[in-house]
N, CA, C, O and the ligand as a Tripos MOL2 file, in Angstrom:
@<TRIPOS>MOLECULE
protein
  269   267    68     0     0
PROTEIN
NO_CHARGES

@<TRIPOS>ATOM
      1 N          74.4650   83.4260  123.0440 N.3       1 MET1
      2 CA         73.8020   84.3460  122.1660 C.3       1 MET1
      3 C          74.3790   84.2550  120.7540 C.2       1 MET1
      4 O          75.5450   83.9220  120.5420 O.2       1 MET1
      5 N          73.5130   84.5640  119.8170 N.am      2 GLU2
      6 CA         73.9270   84.4560  118.3790 C.3       2 GLU2
      7 C          73.5460   85.7360  117.6880 C.2       2 GLU2
      8 O          72.4630   86.2790  117.9000 O.2       2 GLU2
      9 N          74.4620   86.2190  116.8450 N.am      3 LYS3
     10 CA         74.2200   87.4990  116.1540 C.3       3 LYS3
     11 C          74.7610   87.3730  114.7750 C.2       3 LYS3
     12 O          75.8510   86.8350  114.5810 O.2       3 LYS3
     13 N          74.0110   87.8660  113.7810 N.am      4 THR4
     14 CA         74.5060   87.8690  112.4030 C.3       4 THR4
     15 C          74.7550   89.2570  111.9790 C.2       4 THR4
     16 O          73.8740   90.1120  112.0750 O.2       4 THR4
     17 N          75.9500   89.5130  111.5050 N.am      5 LEU5
     18 CA         76.3140   90.8500  110.9750 C.3       5 LEU5
     19 C          76.3440   90.8300  109.4980 C.2       5 LEU5
     20 O          76.8780   89.9000  108.8920 O.2       5 LEU5
     21 N          75.7760   91.8450  108.8930 N.am      6 ASP6
     22 CA         75.8310   92.0240  107.4450 C.3       6 ASP6
     23 C          77.0880   92.8490  107.1000 C.2       6 ASP6
     24 O          77.1930   94.0000  107.5250 O.2       6 ASP6
     25 N          77.9900   92.3120  106.3790 N.am      7 ILE7
     26 CA         79.2610   92.9900  106.1300 C.3       7 ILE7
     27 C          79.4240   93.2060  104.6520 C.2       7 ILE7
     28 O          79.2260   92.3130  103.8280 O.2       7 ILE7
     29 N          79.8010   94.4540  104.3470 N.am      8 LYS8
     30 CA         79.9920   94.8510  102.9500 C.3       8 LYS8
     31 C          81.5120   94.9580  102.6570 C.2       8 LYS8
     32 O          82.2910   95.4560  103.4700 O.2       8 LYS8
     33 N          81.8920   94.4670  101.4580 N.am      9 GLY9
     34 CA         83.2420   94.6680  101.0190 C.3       9 GLY9
     35 C          84.1420   93.4230  101.0410 C.2       9 GLY9
     36 O          85.3120   93.4870  100.6640 O.2       9 GLY9
     37 N          83.5680   92.2710  101.4940 N.am     10 MET10
     38 CA         84.4030   91.0680  101.5130 C.3      10 MET10
     39 C          84.4850   90.4640  100.0930 C.2      10 MET10
     40 O          83.4660   90.2370   99.4410 O.2      10 MET10
     41 N          85.6930   90.2190   99.6480 N.am     11 THR11
     42 CA         85.8600   89.7240   98.2990 C.3      11 THR11
     43 C          86.5670   88.3760   98.1890 C.2      11 THR11
     44 O          86.3970   87.6540   97.2070 O.2      11 THR11
     45 N          87.3400   88.0550   99.1810 N.am     12 CYS12
     46 CA         88.1150   86.8210   99.0510 C.3      12 CYS12
     47 C          88.3680   86.2170  100.4370 C.2      12 CYS12
     48 O          87.9320   86.7360  101.4650 O.2      12 CYS12
     49 N          89.1170   85.0640  100.4080 N.am     13 ASN13
     50 CA         89.4020   84.3880  101.6550 C.3      13 ASN13
     51 C          90.2510   85.2100  102.6310 C.2      13 ASN13
     52 O          90.2160   84.9900  103.8420 O.2      13 ASN13
     53 N          90.9950   86.1400  102.0930 N.am     14 HIS14
     54 CA         91.7820   87.0090  103.0080 C.3      14 HIS14
     55 C          90.8250   87.8520  103.8320 C.2      14 HIS14
     56 O          91.0010   87.9960  105.0410 O.2      14 HIS14
     57 N          89.8050   88.4110  103.1760 N.am     15 CYS15
     58 CA         88.8100   89.2050  103.8890 C.3      15 CYS15
     59 C          88.1290   88.4060  104.9370 C.2      15 CYS15
     60 O          87.9620   88.8450  106.0750 O.2      15 CYS15
     61 N          87.7220   87.1900  104.5360 N.am     16 LYS16
     62 CA         87.0270   86.2720  105.4470 C.3      16 LYS16
     63 C          87.9050   86.0080  106.6560 C.2      16 LYS16
     64 O          87.4360   86.0660  107.7930 O.2      16 LYS16
     65 N          89.1840   85.7170  106.4160 N.am     17 GLN17
     66 CA         90.1190   85.4600  107.5230 C.3      17 GLN17
     67 C          90.3220   86.6550  108.4300 C.2      17 GLN17
     68 O          90.3590   86.5190  109.6520 O.2      17 GLN17
     69 N          90.4530   87.8230  107.8320 N.am     18 ALA18
     70 CA         90.7020   89.0290  108.6550 C.3      18 ALA18
     71 C          89.5190   89.3170  109.5800 C.2      18 ALA18
     72 O          89.6870   89.7000  110.7370 O.2      18 ALA18
     73 N          88.3310   89.1220  109.0390 N.am     19 ILE19
     74 CA         87.1150   89.4120  109.8110 C.3      19 ILE19
     75 C          86.9550   88.3350  110.9090 C.2      19 ILE19
     76 O          86.6200   88.6570  112.0480 O.2      19 ILE19
     77 N          87.1880   87.1080  110.5720 N.am     20 THR20
     78 CA         87.0560   85.9910  111.5120 C.3      20 THR20
     79 C          88.0030   86.2730  112.6850 C.2      20 THR20
     80 O          87.5880   86.1850  113.8410 O.2      20 THR20
     81 N          89.2510   86.6050  112.4070 N.am     21 THR21
     82 CA         90.2690   86.7940  113.4320 C.3      21 THR21
     83 C          89.9090   88.0060  114.3150 C.2      21 THR21
     84 O          90.0180   87.9660  115.5410 O.2      21 THR21
     85 N          89.4790   89.0740  113.6440 N.am     22 ALA22
     86 CA         89.1410   90.3370  114.3940 C.3      22 ALA22
     87 C          88.0270   90.0780  115.3920 C.2      22 ALA22
     88 O          88.0640   90.5460  116.5300 O.2      22 ALA22
     89 N          87.0400   89.3260  114.9420 N.am     23 LEU23
     90 CA         85.8440   89.0550  115.8380 C.3      23 LEU23
     91 C          86.2330   87.9820  116.9410 C.2      23 LEU23
     92 O          85.8150   88.0800  118.0950 O.2      23 LEU23
     93 N          86.9940   87.0330  116.5480 N.am     24 GLN24
     94 CA         87.3910   86.0170  117.5080 C.3      24 GLN24
     95 C          88.2840   86.5620  118.6390 C.2      24 GLN24
     96 O          88.2940   86.0430  119.7550 O.2      24 GLN24
     97 N          89.0320   87.6270  118.3060 N.am     25 ASP25
     98 CA         89.8990   88.2440  119.2600 C.3      25 ASP25
     99 C          89.1650   89.0430  120.3460 C.2      25 ASP25
    100 O          89.7610   89.4440  121.3450 O.2      25 ASP25
    101 N          87.8800   89.2650  120.1350 N.am     26 LEU26
    102 CA         87.1310   90.0060  121.1380 C.3      26 LEU26
    103 C          86.8400   89.1490  122.3380 C.2      26 LEU26
    104 O          86.4960   87.9740  122.2090 O.2      26 LEU26
    105 N          86.9780   89.7340  123.4990 N.am     27 ASN27
    106 CA         86.6430   89.0090  124.7070 C.3      27 ASN27
    107 C          85.1710   88.7600  124.7870 C.2      27 ASN27
    108 O          84.3830   89.7010  124.6870 O.2      27 ASN27
    109 N          84.7620   87.5030  124.9680 N.am     28 GLY28
    110 CA         83.3690   87.1840  125.0450 C.3      28 GLY28
    111 C          82.7920   86.5060  123.8080 C.2      28 GLY28
    112 O          81.6680   86.0040  123.8160 O.2      28 GLY28
    113 N          83.5920   86.5060  122.7450 N.am     29 VAL29
    114 CA         83.1960   85.8520  121.5000 C.3      29 VAL29
    115 C          83.5980   84.3860  121.5350 C.2      29 VAL29
    116 O          84.7820   84.0890  121.6960 O.2      29 VAL29
    117 N          82.6930   83.4930  121.3960 N.am     30 ASN30
    118 CA         82.9930   82.0560  121.4510 C.3      30 ASN30
    119 C          83.4970   81.5280  120.1080 C.2      30 ASN30
    120 O          84.5460   80.8890  120.0210 O.2      30 ASN30
    121 N          82.7280   81.8110  119.0810 N.am     31 TYR31
    122 CA         83.2110   81.4260  117.7530 C.3      31 TYR31
    123 C          82.4750   82.2430  116.7020 C.2      31 TYR31
    124 O          81.4100   82.8160  116.9350 O.2      31 TYR31
    125 N          83.1050   82.2630  115.5290 N.am     32 VAL32
    126 CA         82.6270   83.0390  114.3810 C.3      32 VAL32
    127 C          82.6310   82.1930  113.1130 C.2      32 VAL32
    128 O          83.5820   81.4730  112.8080 O.2      32 VAL32
    129 N          81.5250   82.3160  112.3940 N.am     33 VAL33
    130 CA         81.4920   81.6540  111.1040 C.3      33 VAL33
    131 C          81.1430   82.7480  110.0710 C.2      33 VAL33
    132 O          80.0780   83.3640  110.1080 O.2      33 VAL33
    133 N          82.0910   82.9470  109.1600 N.am     34 VAL34
    134 CA         81.9210   83.9840  108.1210 C.3      34 VAL34
    135 C          81.4740   83.3240  106.8150 C.2      34 VAL34
    136 O          82.1000   82.3770  106.3380 O.2      34 VAL34
    137 N          80.3630   83.8510  106.2360 N.am     35 ASP35
    138 CA         79.9450   83.3910  104.9220 C.3      35 ASP35
    139 C          80.3060   84.4660  103.9250 C.2      35 ASP35
    140 O          79.6680   85.5150  103.8470 O.2      35 ASP35
    141 N          81.3550   84.1770  103.1580 N.am     36 LEU36
    142 CA         81.8530   85.0910  102.1860 C.3      36 LEU36
    143 C          80.8520   85.4680  101.1050 C.2      36 LEU36
    144 O          80.6700   86.6440  100.7910 O.2      36 LEU36
    145 N          80.2100   84.4560  100.5440 N.am     37 LYS37
    146 CA         79.2520   84.7050   99.4530 C.3      37 LYS37
    147 C          78.0460   85.5390   99.9150 C.2      37 LYS37
    148 O          77.5920   86.4370   99.2050 O.2      37 LYS37
    149 N          77.5550   85.2370  101.0760 N.am     38 GLN38
    150 CA         76.3790   85.9200  101.5650 C.3      38 GLN38
    151 C          76.7300   87.2940  102.2070 C.2      38 GLN38
    152 O          75.8620   88.1360  102.4350 O.2      38 GLN38
    153 N          78.0370   87.4730  102.4830 N.am     39 GLY39
    154 CA         78.4860   88.7030  103.1540 C.3      39 GLY39
    155 C          77.9690   88.8010  104.5810 C.2      39 GLY39
    156 O          77.5230   89.8550  105.0330 O.2      39 GLY39
    157 N          78.0410   87.6760  105.2700 N.am     40 LYS40
    158 CA         77.5750   87.6370  106.6590 C.3      40 LYS40
    159 C          78.5450   87.0220  107.5980 C.2      40 LYS40
    160 O          79.3270   86.1490  107.2220 O.2      40 LYS40
    161 N          78.5020   87.4800  108.8460 N.am     41 ALA41
    162 CA         79.3020   86.8580  109.8860 C.3      41 ALA41
    163 C          78.3650   86.4370  111.0040 C.2      41 ALA41
    164 O          77.6490   87.2530  111.5840 O.2      41 ALA41
    165 N          78.3870   85.1440  111.2900 N.am     42 HIS42
    166 CA         77.5930   84.6510  112.3900 C.3      42 HIS42
    167 C          78.5030   84.5530  113.6090 C.2      42 HIS42
    168 O          79.5420   83.8930  113.6100 O.2      42 HIS42
    169 N          78.0520   85.2460  114.6350 N.am     43 VAL43
    170 CA         78.9050   85.3490  115.8130 C.3      43 VAL43
    171 C          78.1600   84.7010  117.0320 C.2      43 VAL43
    172 O          77.0160   85.0330  117.3440 O.2      43 VAL43
    173 N          78.8560   83.7980  117.6660 N.am     44 ASN44
    174 CA         78.3150   83.1920  118.8740 C.3      44 ASN44
    175 C          79.1050   83.8080  120.0270 C.2      44 ASN44
    176 O          80.3340   83.7460  120.0770 O.2      44 ASN44
    177 N          78.3460   84.4080  120.9530 N.am     45 TYR45
    178 CA         79.0250   85.1650  122.0410 C.3      45 TYR45
    179 C          78.3130   85.0530  123.3490 C.2      45 TYR45
    180 O          77.1960   84.5410  123.4250 O.2      45 TYR45
    181 N          78.9630   85.5340  124.3840 N.am     46 GLU46
    182 CA         78.3820   85.5140  125.7070 C.3      46 GLU46
    183 C          77.8210   86.9250  126.0060 C.2      46 GLU46
    184 O          78.5230   87.9360  125.9860 O.2      46 GLU46
    185 N          76.5070   86.9110  126.2840 N.am     47 GLU47
    186 CA         75.8380   88.1760  126.5160 C.3      47 GLU47
    187 C          76.4770   88.8650  127.7560 C.2      47 GLU47
    188 O          76.8280   88.2310  128.7510 O.2      47 GLU47
    189 N          76.5940   90.1640  127.6250 N.am     48 GLY48
    190 CA         77.1450   90.9520  128.7720 C.3      48 GLY48
    191 C          78.6150   91.1330  128.7090 C.2      48 GLY48
    192 O          79.1750   92.0290  129.3410 O.2      48 GLY48
    193 N          79.2800   90.2430  127.9090 N.am     49 LYS49
    194 CA         80.7710   90.3340  127.8640 C.3      49 LYS49
    195 C          81.2600   91.1710  126.6130 C.2      49 LYS49
    196 O          82.3470   91.7480  126.5920 O.2      49 LYS49
    197 N          80.3840   91.1810  125.6110 N.am     50 VAL50
    198 CA         80.7590   91.8970  124.4100 C.3      50 VAL50
    199 C          79.4920   92.4540  123.7590 C.2      50 VAL50
    200 O          78.4440   91.8080  123.7540 O.2      50 VAL50
    201 N          79.6060   93.6390  123.2210 N.am     51 THR51
    202 CA         78.4250   94.3060  122.6280 C.3      51 THR51
    203 C          78.4720   94.2740  121.1380 C.2      51 THR51
    204 O          79.5270   94.0660  120.5380 O.2      51 THR51
    205 N          77.3060   94.4830  120.5240 N.am     52 GLU52
    206 CA         77.2490   94.5040  119.0830 C.3      52 GLU52
    207 C          78.0860   95.6480  118.5310 C.2      52 GLU52
    208 O          78.6820   95.5220  117.4610 O.2      52 GLU52
    209 N          78.1370   96.7840  119.2680 N.am     53 ALA53
    210 CA         78.9610   97.9070  118.8110 C.3      53 ALA53
    211 C          80.4340   97.5550  118.7720 C.2      53 ALA53
    212 O          81.1650   98.0370  117.9080 O.2      53 ALA53
    213 N          80.8820   96.7110  119.7060 N.am     54 GLN54
    214 CA         82.2840   96.2810  119.6970 C.3      54 GLN54
    215 C          82.5820   95.3820  118.4810 C.2      54 GLN54
    216 O          83.6420   95.4510  117.8590 O.2      54 GLN54
    217 N          81.6060   94.5560  118.1890 N.am     55 MET55
    218 CA         81.7760   93.6580  117.0510 C.3      55 MET55
    219 C          81.8570   94.5250  115.7690 C.2      55 MET55
    220 O          82.7230   94.3370  114.9140 O.2      55 MET55
    221 N          80.9320   95.4570  115.6860 N.am     56 LYS56
    222 CA         80.9240   96.3330  114.4990 C.3      56 LYS56
    223 C          82.2440   97.0510  114.3700 C.2      56 LYS56
    224 O          82.8130   97.1140  113.2810 O.2      56 LYS56
    225 N          82.7360   97.5890  115.4590 N.am     57 GLU57
    226 CA         83.9910   98.3330  115.4120 C.3      57 GLU57
    227 C          85.1190   97.4480  114.9890 C.2      57 GLU57
    228 O          85.9570   97.8620  114.1880 O.2      57 GLU57
    229 N          85.1710   96.2350  115.5010 N.am     58 ALA58
    230 CA         86.2770   95.3090  115.1170 C.3      58 ALA58
    231 C          86.2920   95.0380  113.6240 C.2      58 ALA58
    232 O          87.3540   94.9580  113.0050 O.2      58 ALA58
    233 N          85.0990   94.8990  113.0500 N.am     59 VAL59
    234 CA         85.0450   94.6540  111.5960 C.3      59 VAL59
    235 C          85.4190   95.8860  110.8510 C.2      59 VAL59
    236 O          86.1740   95.8290  109.8800 O.2      59 VAL59
    237 N          84.8750   97.0670  111.3140 N.am     60 GLU60
    238 CA         85.1780   98.3080  110.6100 C.3      60 GLU60
    239 C          86.6800   98.6750  110.6780 C.2      60 GLU60
    240 O          87.2230   99.2610  109.7420 O.2      60 GLU60
    241 N          87.3270   98.3260  111.7820 N.am     61 ASP61
    242 CA         88.7390   98.5350  111.8990 C.3      61 ASP61
    243 C          89.5530   97.8100  110.8270 C.2      61 ASP61
    244 O          90.6740   98.1910  110.4910 O.2      61 ASP61
    245 N          88.9250   96.7300  110.2990 N.am     62 GLN62
    246 CA         89.5940   95.9140  109.2530 C.3      62 GLN62
    247 C          89.3290   96.5270  107.8810 C.2      62 GLN62
    248 O          89.8940   96.0990  106.8750 O.2      62 GLN62
    249 N          88.4580   97.5370  107.8580 N.am     63 GLY63
    250 CA         88.2140   98.2190  106.5910 C.3      63 GLY63
    251 C          86.9190   97.8390  105.8850 C.2      63 GLY63
    252 O          86.7490   98.1330  104.7020 O.2      63 GLY63
    253 N          85.9900   97.1790  106.6110 N.am     64 TYR64
    254 CA         84.7430   96.7740  106.0490 C.3      64 TYR64
    255 C          83.5430   97.4730  106.6890 C.2      64 TYR64
    256 O          83.6080   97.9170  107.8360 O.2      64 TYR64
    257 N          82.4640   97.5620  105.9420 N.am     65 ASP65
    258 CA         81.2920   98.2010  106.4950 C.3      65 ASP65
    259 C          80.3110   97.1410  107.0710 C.2      65 ASP65
    260 O          80.1510   96.0430  106.5380 O.2      65 ASP65
    261 N          79.6920   97.5270  108.1480 N.am     66 VAL66
    262 CA         78.7480   96.6460  108.7960 C.3      66 VAL66
    263 C          77.3440   97.3030  108.8060 C.2      66 VAL66
    264 O          77.2260   98.4840  109.1360 O.2      66 VAL66
    265 N          76.3140   96.5730  108.4580 N.am     67 ASN67
    266 CA         74.9940   97.1420  108.4780 C.3      67 ASN67
    267 C          74.3580   96.7830  109.8110 C.2      67 ASN67
    268 O          73.2160   97.1590  110.0720 O.2      67 ASN67
    269 CU         89.8040   89.9260  100.3120 Cu       68 CU68
@<TRIPOS>BOND
     1     1     2 1
     2     2     3 1
     3     3     4 2
     4     3     5 am
     5     5     6 1
     6     6     7 1
     7     7     8 2
     8     7     9 am
     9     9    10 1
    10    10    11 1
    11    11    12 2
    12    11    13 am
    13    13    14 1
    14    14    15 1
    15    15    16 2
    16    15    17 am
    17    17    18 1
    18    18    19 1
    19    19    20 2
    20    19    21 am
    21    21    22 1
    22    22    23 1
    23    23    24 2
    24    23    25 am
    25    25    26 1
    26    26    27 1
    27    27    28 2
    28    27    29 am
    29    29    30 1
    30    30    31 1
    31    31    32 2
    32    31    33 am
    33    33    34 1
    34    34    35 1
    35    35    36 2
    36    35    37 am
    37    37    38 1
    38    38    39 1
    39    39    40 2
    40    39    41 am
    41    41    42 1
    42    42    43 1
    43    43    44 2
    44    43    45 am
    45    45    46 1
    46    46    47 1
    47    47    48 2
    48    47    49 am
    49    49    50 1
    50    50    51 1
    51    51    52 2
    52    51    53 am
    53    53    54 1
    54    54    55 1
    55    55    56 2
    56    55    57 am
    57    57    58 1
    58    58    59 1
    59    59    60 2
    60    59    61 am
    61    61    62 1
    62    62    63 1
    63    63    64 2
    64    63    65 am
    65    65    66 1
    66    66    67 1
    67    67    68 2
    68    67    69 am
    69    69    70 1
    70    70    71 1
    71    71    72 2
    72    71    73 am
    73    73    74 1
    74    74    75 1
    75    75    76 2
    76    75    77 am
    77    77    78 1
    78    78    79 1
    79    79    80 2
    80    79    81 am
    81    81    82 1
    82    82    83 1
    83    83    84 2
    84    83    85 am
    85    85    86 1
    86    86    87 1
    87    87    88 2
    88    87    89 am
    89    89    90 1
    90    90    91 1
    91    91    92 2
    92    91    93 am
    93    93    94 1
    94    94    95 1
    95    95    96 2
    96    95    97 am
    97    97    98 1
    98    98    99 1
    99    99   100 2
   100    99   101 am
   101   101   102 1
   102   102   103 1
   103   103   104 2
   104   103   105 am
   105   105   106 1
   106   106   107 1
   107   107   108 2
   108   107   109 am
   109   109   110 1
   110   110   111 1
   111   111   112 2
   112   111   113 am
   113   113   114 1
   114   114   115 1
   115   115   116 2
   116   115   117 am
   117   117   118 1
   118   118   119 1
   119   119   120 2
   120   119   121 am
   121   121   122 1
   122   122   123 1
   123   123   124 2
   124   123   125 am
   125   125   126 1
   126   126   127 1
   127   127   128 2
   128   127   129 am
   129   129   130 1
   130   130   131 1
   131   131   132 2
   132   131   133 am
   133   133   134 1
   134   134   135 1
   135   135   136 2
   136   135   137 am
   137   137   138 1
   138   138   139 1
   139   139   140 2
   140   139   141 am
   141   141   142 1
   142   142   143 1
   143   143   144 2
   144   143   145 am
   145   145   146 1
   146   146   147 1
   147   147   148 2
   148   147   149 am
   149   149   150 1
   150   150   151 1
   151   151   152 2
   152   151   153 am
   153   153   154 1
   154   154   155 1
   155   155   156 2
   156   155   157 am
   157   157   158 1
   158   158   159 1
   159   159   160 2
   160   159   161 am
   161   161   162 1
   162   162   163 1
   163   163   164 2
   164   163   165 am
   165   165   166 1
   166   166   167 1
   167   167   168 2
   168   167   169 am
   169   169   170 1
   170   170   171 1
   171   171   172 2
   172   171   173 am
   173   173   174 1
   174   174   175 1
   175   175   176 2
   176   175   177 am
   177   177   178 1
   178   178   179 1
   179   179   180 2
   180   179   181 am
   181   181   182 1
   182   182   183 1
   183   183   184 2
   184   183   185 am
   185   185   186 1
   186   186   187 1
   187   187   188 2
   188   187   189 am
   189   189   190 1
   190   190   191 1
   191   191   192 2
   192   191   193 am
   193   193   194 1
   194   194   195 1
   195   195   196 2
   196   195   197 am
   197   197   198 1
   198   198   199 1
   199   199   200 2
   200   199   201 am
   201   201   202 1
   202   202   203 1
   203   203   204 2
   204   203   205 am
   205   205   206 1
   206   206   207 1
   207   207   208 2
   208   207   209 am
   209   209   210 1
   210   210   211 1
   211   211   212 2
   212   211   213 am
   213   213   214 1
   214   214   215 1
   215   215   216 2
   216   215   217 am
   217   217   218 1
   218   218   219 1
   219   219   220 2
   220   219   221 am
   221   221   222 1
   222   222   223 1
   223   223   224 2
   224   223   225 am
   225   225   226 1
   226   226   227 1
   227   227   228 2
   228   227   229 am
   229   229   230 1
   230   230   231 1
   231   231   232 2
   232   231   233 am
   233   233   234 1
   234   234   235 1
   235   235   236 2
   236   235   237 am
   237   237   238 1
   238   238   239 1
   239   239   240 2
   240   239   241 am
   241   241   242 1
   242   242   243 1
   243   243   244 2
   244   243   245 am
   245   245   246 1
   246   246   247 1
   247   247   248 2
   248   247   249 am
   249   249   250 1
   250   250   251 1
   251   251   252 2
   252   251   253 am
   253   253   254 1
   254   254   255 1
   255   255   256 2
   256   255   257 am
   257   257   258 1
   258   258   259 1
   259   259   260 2
   260   259   261 am
   261   261   262 1
   262   262   263 1
   263   263   264 2
   264   263   265 am
   265   265   266 1
   266   266   267 1
   267   267   268 2
@<TRIPOS>SUBSTRUCTURE
     1 MET1         2 RESIDUE 1 A MET
     2 GLU2         6 RESIDUE 1 A GLU
     3 LYS3        10 RESIDUE 1 A LYS
     4 THR4        14 RESIDUE 1 A THR
     5 LEU5        18 RESIDUE 1 A LEU
     6 ASP6        22 RESIDUE 1 A ASP
     7 ILE7        26 RESIDUE 1 A ILE
     8 LYS8        30 RESIDUE 1 A LYS
     9 GLY9        34 RESIDUE 1 A GLY
    10 MET10       38 RESIDUE 1 A MET
    11 THR11       42 RESIDUE 1 A THR
    12 CYS12       46 RESIDUE 1 A CYS
    13 ASN13       50 RESIDUE 1 A ASN
    14 HIS14       54 RESIDUE 1 A HIS
    15 CYS15       58 RESIDUE 1 A CYS
    16 LYS16       62 RESIDUE 1 A LYS
    17 GLN17       66 RESIDUE 1 A GLN
    18 ALA18       70 RESIDUE 1 A ALA
    19 ILE19       74 RESIDUE 1 A ILE
    20 THR20       78 RESIDUE 1 A THR
    21 THR21       82 RESIDUE 1 A THR
    22 ALA22       86 RESIDUE 1 A ALA
    23 LEU23       90 RESIDUE 1 A LEU
    24 GLN24       94 RESIDUE 1 A GLN
    25 ASP25       98 RESIDUE 1 A ASP
    26 LEU26      102 RESIDUE 1 A LEU
    27 ASN27      106 RESIDUE 1 A ASN
    28 GLY28      110 RESIDUE 1 A GLY
    29 VAL29      114 RESIDUE 1 A VAL
    30 ASN30      118 RESIDUE 1 A ASN
    31 TYR31      122 RESIDUE 1 A TYR
    32 VAL32      126 RESIDUE 1 A VAL
    33 VAL33      130 RESIDUE 1 A VAL
    34 VAL34      134 RESIDUE 1 A VAL
    35 ASP35      138 RESIDUE 1 A ASP
    36 LEU36      142 RESIDUE 1 A LEU
    37 LYS37      146 RESIDUE 1 A LYS
    38 GLN38      150 RESIDUE 1 A GLN
    39 GLY39      154 RESIDUE 1 A GLY
    40 LYS40      158 RESIDUE 1 A LYS
    41 ALA41      162 RESIDUE 1 A ALA
    42 HIS42      166 RESIDUE 1 A HIS
    43 VAL43      170 RESIDUE 1 A VAL
    44 ASN44      174 RESIDUE 1 A ASN
    45 TYR45      178 RESIDUE 1 A TYR
    46 GLU46      182 RESIDUE 1 A GLU
    47 GLU47      186 RESIDUE 1 A GLU
    48 GLY48      190 RESIDUE 1 A GLY
    49 LYS49      194 RESIDUE 1 A LYS
    50 VAL50      198 RESIDUE 1 A VAL
    51 THR51      202 RESIDUE 1 A THR
    52 GLU52      206 RESIDUE 1 A GLU
    53 ALA53      210 RESIDUE 1 A ALA
    54 GLN54      214 RESIDUE 1 A GLN
    55 MET55      218 RESIDUE 1 A MET
    56 LYS56      222 RESIDUE 1 A LYS
    57 GLU57      226 RESIDUE 1 A GLU
    58 ALA58      230 RESIDUE 1 A ALA
    59 VAL59      234 RESIDUE 1 A VAL
    60 GLU60      238 RESIDUE 1 A GLU
    61 ASP61      242 RESIDUE 1 A ASP
    62 GLN62      246 RESIDUE 1 A GLN
    63 GLY63      250 RESIDUE 1 A GLY
    64 TYR64      254 RESIDUE 1 A TYR
    65 ASP65      258 RESIDUE 1 A ASP
    66 VAL66      262 RESIDUE 1 A VAL
    67 ASN67      266 RESIDUE 1 A ASN
    68 CU68       269 GROUP 0 **** ****
């Protein structure tokens, strides 16, 4: 499964790295591609193992807003 999150507040590569790591650390997430310019995170994950709410929370825990 593939999901794109709209993330607000990313400004630099540190933000990009923090979000990538936070999402990749979730059980069930296969890989993450963060687009800093577009403010998006593309998440490839296994359905049933991880929810969108968990992804949102992981990003919010880093201090960013998710739409
Ligand atoms: Cu930053």
